[in-house]
C-alpha positions in Angstrom: 118.1 -88.7 136.8 118.3 -86.6 140.0 114.9 -85.1 139.5 111.8 -86.9 138.0 111.0 -86.4 134.5 108.3 -83.6 134.0 105.9 -83.7 131.0 103.5 -80.9 130.4 100.6 -80.7 127.9 99.4 -77.2 126.7 96.2 -76.9 124.7 95.2 -80.5 125.0 94.3 -83.2 127.5 97.1 -85.7 128.7 97.7 -88.4 126.1 98.8 -91.6 127.9 100.2 -93.1 124.7 102.3 -89.9 124.0 103.2 -89.7 127.6 104.6 -93.4 127.5 106.4 -92.6 124.3 108.2 -89.7 125.8 109.1 -91.7 128.9 110.6 -94.5 126.7 112.6 -92.0 124.7 113.9 -90.2 127.7 114.9 -93.5 129.3 116.8 -94.5 126.1 118.7 -91.1 126.2 119.5 -91.6 129.8 120.8 -95.2 129.2 122.9 -93.8 126.4 124.6 -90.9 128.1 123.9 -91.6 131.9 124.6 -88.1 133.1 121.2 -86.5 132.5 120.2 -84.8 135.7 116.7 -83.3 134.8 114.4 -83.2 131.8 111.2 -81.3 131.2 109.2 -81.9 128.0 106.4 -79.5 127.0 104.0 -80.7 124.3 101.9 -77.9 122.8 99.0 -78.6 120.5 98.3 -75.7 118.0 94.9 -74.1 117.9 92.3 -75.5 115.5 93.1 -72.8 112.8 96.5 -74.2 112.2 96.6 -75.9 108.8 100.2 -76.6 108.0 103.0 -78.4 109.8 102.9 -81.1 112.5 100.3 -82.0 115.0 102.4 -81.0 118.1 105.2 -78.7 119.0 107.7 -80.1 121.4 110.1 -78.3 123.6 112.8 -80.3 125.5 114.9 -78.9 128.3 117.5 -81.4 129.4 120.0 -80.5 132.1 123.5 -82.1 132.3 126.1 -81.7 134.9 128.4 -78.6 134.3 125.9 -77.0 131.7 123.6 -74.0 132.4 
């Protein structure tokens, strides 16, 4: 990657285990495709009143050459 991986946590403290899992997955994607130039992952923890669905919301923004 041309720029370092950015990982942001919203609504929670940084989880080192989750952080490492994200790094491992992004490394695997980069090895597979090789043309990844930037990646920003945002992990959002819903408020405590959220009763259904998953524990986290994840938004992933990947940049590839020639794509905007």
